[in-house]
N, C-alpha and C positions, 0 to 999 in steps of 0.2 A: 266938239271933247277935248279937254288936255289933259297931259297927265295928273295936274293936281286936281280936276273935278273928279278922280273914277279914287270908290273907294273897297279900295285890295286888301281882302286878311292877310297876315302874313306869311300866308301857306301859301293860294295864289298868285300874292308877288316871286317869291321863291321859283312857283313851279315857271311862272312865265320867265324869267332869271334867268333860270339854269336852260329852255327853250332855244332862249334869244344867245342867247350864248355860246351856245352849240351851233345853231343855226349857219354859220358863217360854212362850218364845213358839210352843208348841204346846199349849196345854193340857195340861201334862205328858204329853207323848209325842210324845216329836225322830224323825222322819221317820230310817231306818236313812244314806237317799241322798240326797234328796230334798228335806234341810231346809237349816240353814246348817252346819250339821258334814261335811265331806267326809270320805264315809267311804276308807279306801285299802286294799289286800289286807291290809296288817298289822293292821291295825282290825279287820278280818273276825274273826282267829284272838285278840283281844282280847276282841273281845262275842262267841265264843263260851267265854272261860274266865266273865263275866262269868254269862252263860249258869248255866254249870257249878257256877260257887258262891254260885247263889240269889240273887243284885243285880239282876237286872233280866232282864224276861222281851221277845223279841220277836213280837208280833204280824206276820201275815200276811190282807192283807183282797182274797181273792182275789188279779186281777188287781194291784192297786194295792201301791203302795210298804210296802212293810212299816216300819211303826214300834215303841220300843219302850216298856216301864211298867219302874218303877220297884218295886220290889220294900221291905219295910219297911229291910230293911237295908241295899241299895241305896241307900236316901235317907236311909239314918243315915252311912252309909262319905262321901256327897258333905255331908251336911252339919256332920260333923266334921271336913270339909278347907273349909272356907267358904261354903257354895255355900246358901245361903239359900232361895234360890228354887226347890225339887225337892218333889214330894211324890210316896209311893206310889201307886200305883194298883191 
């Protein structure tokens, strides 16, 4: 699936891009809540949408904070919208 084939709401795209732009600060694995992005209740629904569409994966490390990795498709969407500092993991 390429970036042009994914149907995202504006809010989900904004959420993806916010984390993508921050990902370079966290070795391309931005934290969900304790990084530079403030995750609101509404954004959590957008994160679920991004997971369901195969754009990101959310990882939990025991009791530590959850972090995001981008799939190839997720990184492609971010790059198609001008975010060059994002990598698929």
